[in-house]
C-alpha positions as CSV (number, residue, x, y, z in Angstrom):
1,M,-71.4,34.9,2.5
2,K,-69.2,35.7,-1.6
3,I,-66.7,37.5,0.2
4,L,-65.9,34.8,2.4
5,I,-65.8,32.4,-0.1
6,K,-63.5,34.3,-2.4
7,Y,-60.8,35.0,0.5
8,T,-61.0,31.4,2.0
9,L,-60.4,30.2,-1.8
10,I,-57.2,32.7,-1.9
11,V,-55.8,31.5,1.5
12,I,-56.3,27.4,0.4
13,C,-54.9,28.0,-3.1
14,F,-51.7,30.0,-1.3
15,V,-51.0,26.8,1.6
16,G,-51.3,24.6,-1.3
17,L,-48.8,26.5,-3.3
18,F,-46.7,26.7,-0.5
19,S,-46.6,22.9,0.5
20,C,-45.7,22.2,-3.2
21,E,-42.6,24.2,-3.1
22,A,-41.9,22.5,0.2
23,D,-42.6,18.9,-1.2
24,K,-39.9,19.1,-3.6
25,R,-36.6,16.9,-3.0
26,Y,-34.0,18.9,-3.4
27,P,-30.0,17.4,-3.2
28,P,-28.5,18.0,0.2
29,R,-25.2,20.2,-0.4
30,G,-22.0,18.3,-1.6
31,Y,-23.6,14.9,-2.9
32,I,-25.3,14.6,-6.2
33,P,-27.4,11.9,-6.8
34,N,-26.1,9.7,-9.9
35,T,-26.6,6.3,-11.4
36,P,-23.6,5.2,-12.0
37,K,-21.8,4.6,-15.4
38,A,-19.0,3.9,-17.5
39,T,-17.7,7.0,-19.8
40,E,-15.3,7.5,-22.5
41,Q,-13.3,10.6,-20.8
42,L,-12.8,10.4,-16.8
43,E,-15.3,13.4,-15.4
44,A,-14.6,14.6,-12.2
45,A,-18.0,16.0,-10.8
46,Y,-18.3,19.2,-8.3
47,F,-19.2,18.8,-4.8
48,W,-20.1,21.1,-2.4
49,T,-18.3,19.2,0.7
50,P,-14.7,17.1,1.0
51,Q,-15.5,14.1,-0.1
52,N,-11.9,12.8,1.5
53,K,-12.6,9.4,2.5
54,I,-13.4,6.1,0.5
55,N,-16.9,5.8,1.9
56,S,-17.8,9.2,1.3
57,S,-21.4,9.2,-0.2
58,Y,-20.2,11.0,-4.3
59,W,-17.6,7.7,-4.8
60,K,-20.5,5.2,-4.3
61,D,-22.5,7.0,-6.8
62,A,-19.8,8.9,-8.9
63,D,-19.1,7.7,-13.1
64,Y,-16.8,5.8,-13.8
65,V,-14.2,5.1,-16.6
66,E,-12.7,1.9,-17.0
67,V,-9.2,1.2,-17.4
68,V,-7.7,-1.4,-20.2
69,L,-4.0,-2.2,-18.9
70,S,-1.0,-3.4,-21.3
71,D,2.5,-4.5,-21.0
72,I,4.4,-1.0,-20.7
73,S,7.8,-2.7,-19.2
74,K,8.6,-5.8,-19.0
75,Q,11.5,-9.0,-18.1
76,K,14.0,-5.8,-16.4
77,L,15.5,-7.9,-13.5
78,Y,17.2,-6.1,-10.5
79,P,21.6,-6.4,-9.5
80,D,22.7,-9.2,-8.0
81,G,21.4,-9.9,-4.1
82,Y,18.4,-8.7,-5.3
83,L,16.1,-11.7,-5.6
84,N,12.2,-12.4,-6.6
85,M,11.2,-8.0,-6.5
86,T,10.1,-9.0,-9.9
87,G,6.0,-9.8,-9.9
88,T,5.2,-7.8,-12.9
89,Y,8.3,-9.4,-14.6
90,S,6.0,-10.7,-18.0
91,G,3.9,-8.2,-18.0
92,M,0.4,-8.9,-18.0
93,K,1.0,-12.0,-18.1
94,S,2.0,-11.4,-14.0
95,F,0.1,-8.9,-13.3
96,N,-2.4,-10.0,-10.2
97,K,-1.3,-13.7,-11.2
98,G,-2.7,-13.1,-14.9
99,K,-6.0,-12.1,-13.7
100,D,-8.1,-8.6,-14.9
101,P,-7.3,-5.8,-12.3
102,K,-10.5,-4.7,-14.1
103,V,-9.3,-0.9,-13.3
104,K,-11.9,1.8,-13.0
105,L,-10.9,5.7,-12.5
106,K,-13.2,7.8,-10.1
107,A,-12.7,11.9,-10.1
108,G,-14.4,14.4,-8.9
109,Y,-13.5,18.3,-7.2
110,D,-14.7,21.2,-4.3
111,N,-13.3,24.3,-3.9
112,E,-9.5,23.6,-3.4
113,Y,-8.5,20.0,-4.3
114,L,-9.2,18.0,-7.4
115,Y,-9.7,13.7,-6.3
116,I,-9.0,11.1,-7.8
117,L,-10.3,8.0,-6.8
118,V,-8.2,4.4,-8.9
119,E,-9.8,1.3,-8.1
120,W,-7.8,-2.1,-9.1
121,K,-7.8,-5.9,-8.2
122,D,-5.2,-7.4,-6.6
123,T,-5.2,-10.8,-4.9
124,T,-2.3,-10.4,-2.7
125,A,-1.5,-7.3,-0.8
126,D,2.6,-6.8,-1.2
127,A,4.1,-4.2,1.3
128,S,7.6,-4.8,1.0
129,H,10.8,-3.1,-0.5
130,M,14.2,-5.4,-0.3
131,T,13.5,-7.2,2.8
132,W,15.9,-9.1,4.1
133,L,15.7,-12.7,4.2
134,W,18.3,-15.8,5.9
135,Q,18.7,-18.4,3.7
136,G,15.4,-17.0,1.3
137,P,14.1,-18.8,-1.5
138,S,16.2,-18.1,-5.3
139,D,14.5,-16.2,-7.6
140,K,13.3,-18.3,-11.0
141,Y,14.5,-15.4,-13.4
142,K,18.1,-15.5,-11.9
143,E,20.7,-17.4,-11.1
144,D,22.2,-15.0,-7.6
145,S,22.6,-17.7,-5.1
146,A,20.2,-17.2,-2.4
147,T,22.6,-18.2,0.1
148,G,22.5,-16.5,3.6
149,W,21.7,-12.8,3.5
150,T,19.6,-11.7,0.4
151,S,17.3,-8.5,-0.1
152,Q,13.7,-10.1,-1.3
153,R,10.1,-9.9,-1.5
154,N,8.3,-6.1,-3.3
155,N,5.5,-3.3,-2.9
156,D,2.4,-3.1,-5.4
157,N,2.1,1.1,-6.5
158,V,-0.2,3.1,-8.8
159,L,1.6,6.4,-10.8
160,L,-0.4,8.6,-13.1
161,L,1.8,10.4,-15.1
162,F,-0.1,14.2,-16.5
163,D,1.7,15.7,-19.3
164,N,2.7,19.1,-18.4
165,T,2.2,21.6,-20.9
166,I,4.4,24.5,-18.7
167,T,8.1,22.5,-18.4
168,D,9.5,19.4,-21.0
169,A,8.9,16.8,-18.2
170,K,5.5,15.5,-16.6
171,D,3.8,15.6,-13.5
172,V,4.2,12.2,-11.3
173,W,2.1,10.8,-8.5
174,K,3.6,8.2,-7.5
175,W,1.1,6.0,-4.2
176,S,3.2,3.0,-3.0
177,M,2.5,0.1,-0.3
178,A,5.7,0.4,1.2
179,Y,6.5,3.3,1.8
180,T,3.7,5.5,1.1
181,A,0.6,4.7,2.4
182,P,1.5,4.1,5.6
183,F,2.0,8.0,6.1
184,D,-0.8,8.6,4.0
185,M,0.5,10.8,1.1
186,A,1.9,10.2,-2.6
187,L,5.3,11.3,-4.0
188,Y,4.8,14.2,-6.1
189,L,7.6,13.5,-8.5
190,K,8.7,14.4,-12.2
191,A,9.7,12.2,-15.1
192,D,10.9,13.2,-18.6
193,N,8.8,12.6,-21.8
194,G,9.4,8.9,-21.4
195,G,8.3,8.5,-18.3
196,N,11.8,7.6,-16.6
197,I,11.4,9.3,-13.1
198,L,13.8,11.7,-12.9
199,D,14.7,12.8,-9.2
200,E,12.7,10.3,-6.3
201,H,13.0,11.4,-2.6
202,K,11.5,8.6,-0.4
203,P,10.9,9.0,3.2
204,L,13.1,5.8,3.8
205,T,16.5,5.3,4.7
206,R,18.2,1.6,4.4
207,N,18.6,-0.5,6.6
208,A,21.6,-2.0,6.8
209,S,24.8,-3.3,8.3
210,E,26.7,-2.1,5.0
211,E,25.4,-0.5,1.4
212,N,25.3,-3.6,-0.2
213,S,22.5,-6.2,-1.3
214,R,23.1,-8.9,1.1
215,S,25.1,-7.5,3.9
216,G,22.1,-8.0,6.5
217,P,20.1,-5.7,8.6
218,M,21.2,-3.5,11.3
219,Y,18.2,-2.7,12.9
220,E,15.3,-4.6,13.9
221,W,11.7,-3.4,15.5
222,N,12.5,-2.8,19.2
223,G,8.7,-4.5,20.4
224,V,7.0,-1.3,21.1
225,R,3.5,-0.7,19.5
226,Q,4.8,1.7,16.7
227,E,2.4,4.0,16.3
228,I,3.2,7.5,14.2
229,T,2.0,10.9,14.0
230,L,1.3,12.6,11.2
231,P,1.6,16.2,10.2
232,N,-1.8,16.7,10.3
233,G,-2.1,15.1,13.9
234,E,-3.3,12.1,12.9
235,V,-1.6,8.6,14.4
236,K,-1.2,5.3,12.5
237,V,-0.2,1.8,13.7
238,L,2.5,-0.2,11.5
239,D,2.6,-3.8,10.8
240,P,6.2,-4.5,12.3
241,A,5.6,-7.6,9.9
242,Y,6.5,-5.6,6.4
243,Y,7.1,-2.1,8.8
244,L,10.2,-0.6,10.5
245,S,9.4,3.5,11.6
246,D,13.3,5.1,12.5
247,N,11.2,5.7,16.1
248,Y,11.0,2.2,17.1
249,K,14.0,0.5,15.7
250,M,17.3,-1.8,17.6
251,P,20.1,-3.2,17.0
252,V,19.3,-6.3,15.8
253,P,20.7,-9.4,18.6
254,G,22.3,-12.6,19.2
255,D,24.3,-14.8,16.1
256,I,21.7,-15.9,13.6
257,S,24.4,-18.3,12.1
258,Q,24.3,-20.2,15.8
259,G,20.4,-19.5,15.6
260,E,20.4,-21.6,12.1
261,T,22.3,-24.1,14.2
262,V,19.5,-24.6,17.0
263,F,16.8,-24.5,15.0
264,N,18.6,-27.4,12.7
265,V,20.2,-29.2,14.8
266,T,19.7,-28.8,18.8
267,A,16.2,-27.8,19.2
268,D,15.7,-30.6,16.4
269,C,12.6,-27.7,15.1
270,K,12.9,-29.1,11.8
271,Y,11.6,-32.3,12.6
272,C,7.7,-30.5,12.7
273,H,8.6,-26.9,10.6
274,G,11.1,-28.3,8.1
275,H,14.7,-27.3,7.3
276,N,14.9,-23.7,8.0
277,G,11.8,-23.6,8.8
278,D,10.7,-25.0,4.6
279,G,7.4,-25.9,6.0
280,I,8.3,-29.7,4.9
281,S,8.0,-31.5,8.1
282,E,10.3,-34.0,9.3
283,G,8.0,-36.1,11.8
284,F,4.6,-37.2,12.0
285,S,3.8,-33.3,13.0
286,D,3.6,-31.2,10.7
287,G,4.1,-27.7,12.5
288,G,4.1,-25.4,9.4
289,L,5.7,-22.7,7.7
290,L,8.0,-19.8,9.3
291,A,9.6,-18.8,6.9
292,D,7.4,-16.7,6.2
293,V,5.8,-12.9,8.1
294,F,3.6,-13.8,10.1
295,T,6.6,-15.0,13.4
296,N,7.5,-11.3,12.5
297,K,4.6,-9.4,13.4
298,Y,5.1,-11.0,17.8
299,T,7.6,-9.9,19.7
300,R,10.2,-11.6,21.7
301,E,9.2,-11.9,24.3
302,G,6.0,-13.1,23.0
303,L,7.4,-15.8,20.9
304,I,9.3,-17.4,23.1
305,E,6.6,-17.3,25.4
306,F,4.6,-19.1,22.5
307,I,7.2,-21.5,22.0
308,G,7.5,-22.4,25.8
309,S,3.9,-22.8,26.0
310,S,1.9,-25.8,26.5
311,Q,-0.1,-24.6,23.7
312,H,2.8,-25.3,21.0
313,E,3.9,-29.4,20.4
314,G,7.5,-28.6,20.6
315,A,7.6,-27.0,23.8
316,G,8.9,-30.4,25.0
317,G,12.2,-31.8,26.9
318,Q,13.2,-33.5,23.1
319,Y,12.4,-30.0,21.7
320,F,12.6,-26.1,23.0
321,G,13.3,-28.0,26.2
322,K,16.7,-28.5,25.6
323,I,18.0,-25.0,25.5
324,K,14.8,-22.9,27.7
325,N,17.1,-22.4,30.3
326,D,20.4,-21.1,27.9
327,S,19.3,-17.3,27.4
328,V,22.1,-17.2,24.7
329,K,20.4,-19.8,22.2
330,V,17.3,-19.2,23.0
331,E,18.6,-15.2,21.6
332,N,20.1,-16.7,18.3
333,L,17.1,-19.3,17.8
334,I,14.7,-16.1,18.1
335,T,17.5,-13.7,15.8
336,F,16.9,-17.2,13.1
337,L,13.1,-17.0,13.2
338,R,13.0,-13.4,12.5
339,G,15.8,-14.0,9.5
340,I,13.8,-16.1,7.5
341,A,10.4,-14.5,8.5
342,G,12.0,-11.3,6.6
343,T,13.5,-8.5,8.5
344,P,12.1,-4.8,6.8
345,G,14.6,-3.4,4.5
346,N,14.2,-0.2,4.9
347,L,13.6,2.3,8.4
348,L,10.5,5.0,7.5
349,I,11.0,8.5,8.4
350,T,7.7,10.3,8.8
351,P,7.5,13.9,7.1
352,E,7.3,16.4,9.3
353,S,5.0,18.5,6.9
354,E,1.4,17.8,5.0
355,P,2.0,16.1,1.8
356,Q,1.5,17.6,-1.4
357,I,-0.9,14.8,-2.8
358,R,-2.9,13.0,0.5
359,A,-3.7,9.7,-0.1
360,V,-5.8,7.2,1.8
361,T,-6.0,3.5,1.0
362,N,-8.6,0.4,1.9
363,I,-5.6,-1.7,3.4
364,A,-5.9,-1.1,7.1
365,V,-1.9,-0.9,8.0
366,G,-1.3,-1.9,11.3
367,G,-2.9,-5.0,10.0
368,I,-1.8,-6.2,6.6
369,E,-3.5,-9.0,5.6
370,K,-1.3,-10.8,2.3
371,K,-4.6,-12.1,0.6
372,N,-6.4,-9.0,-1.2
373,K,-9.7,-8.6,-3.2
374,Q,-9.0,-5.4,-4.3
375,Y,-7.4,-1.5,-3.9
376,Q,-8.8,1.1,-3.4
377,V,-6.7,4.6,-3.5
378,L,-7.8,8.2,-3.0
379,L,-5.8,10.8,-3.9
380,R,-5.6,14.4,-3.2
381,K,-3.8,17.4,-4.9
382,K,-4.8,21.2,-5.0
383,L,-6.0,22.5,-7.9
384,V,-3.9,25.8,-7.8
385,S,-0.4,23.9,-7.9
386,D,2.0,26.7,-5.1
387,N,4.9,25.8,-7.6
388,S,4.2,27.8,-10.8
389,N,6.2,25.0,-12.1
390,D,3.8,22.0,-11.4
391,I,0.3,21.9,-13.4
392,S,-2.4,23.9,-12.5
393,F,-6.3,22.1,-12.5
394,D,-8.6,24.6,-14.4
395,A,-12.7,23.7,-14.3
396,G,-12.4,24.7,-18.1
397,S,-9.8,22.7,-19.1
398,T,-9.0,19.2,-20.5
399,Y,-6.3,17.8,-19.2
400,T,-4.2,14.4,-20.1
401,F,-2.0,11.6,-17.9
402,S,-1.5,8.0,-18.5
403,I,-1.1,5.4,-14.9
404,R,1.0,2.6,-14.6
405,F,0.6,-0.1,-12.4
406,S,3.3,-2.3,-10.4
407,D,2.6,-5.5,-8.8
408,N,5.8,-7.0,-5.5
409,D,7.8,-4.9,-8.8
410,E,8.9,-1.7,-9.4
411,I,11.1,-1.8,-12.4
412,N,8.3,-3.8,-14.7
413,Y,5.2,-2.1,-15.0
414,V,1.7,-2.2,-16.8
415,G,-0.5,0.8,-17.3
416,A,-2.4,2.6,-20.6
417,S,-1.8,6.1,-21.8
418,D,-4.2,9.2,-23.4
419,I,-6.6,8.7,-20.5
420,E,-8.5,12.5,-20.5
421,L,-8.9,14.2,-17.6
422,T,-12.9,16.6,-17.4
423,F,-14.3,18.8,-15.0
424,K,-18.4,19.0,-15.1
425,S,-20.2,22.6,-14.1
426,S,-20.3,23.5,-10.7
427,E,-24.4,24.1,-10.9
428,L,-27.0,22.1,-10.4
């Protein structure tokens, strides 16, 4: 009996020990639970599985650096014909309309890549870059004439400039809402020690009938859904109000000057929509502002169908009804509406190979909303660079970089310098 009791106790203890071990809660591989806190340095934690999406679990709980911005470059202006492209003209007083952007940086790494997540507040999403506007608004900082065609509107962008001890230059990661966001990428550039970009090749070509700021566009959207295939096989859709892919263009038809006459005089559209669609009604009915991007989200056929429908108060015989059977006047009217809404100033060229820096954002480029709350841009680059003159990142080292932001601008910046990037151990 004593022997039986002895062996029973041994079995019970063994089972109890096994149960205790089984009850231990180990974190799932690729995610280490953490309570987010602000740190002095940007600390990249290690994860076993790639955290390559903004909504990946790691980024919700990662530590972060709060970045205080200040003026870097301000009160710069573009040459003649480039208007309202300097939304950061007064530095911090202009950026995000003077409101605190609350910039946060987070970082992480795996066996192959370094990831940096940049977050900042911005009340508007600016995805344009030298948009063609017909009879557009004047620029409060310039005396340039706004008559006819001018190049207007600019983009939101962020640059990370890493100190490079290998060469007498800085390694630059540049993300732009206008020309890199559509391709889930950032540009990899070089800058001198003063931060001046040495050579910048953007994935675009100018959409212009001549090489000047007032020539007007050569092409517009052909009305086909803009689906582009990235080098990794992913398909993205582009908003035609902001983007024009080289694969979805057609020559601009009609005569915009004649279309202006049709709008203001022949069809008397200004009675409800104001002169040149400025929204200042001349009648009892307020038709709203037409000098805005939203009409360019529609095909030519879609616009014509709506304008002539019962849903449109101006479809009657005293307005659009006067010209609905005159195809030339209708074509010219639509060309005019395209011009006052803004024709994309560039043709985007889809890259043929994978970018050095992959970058994803929380903003959907297939349907951009002007009103915005926050930008989130997740950048990813190989730890070990393919080029010996570029920075490679080693988990045992510290790296220094600066950051710049532009709001509806590309020549005026706010930012911060001397941010240190370190790496946490890959051991639990």
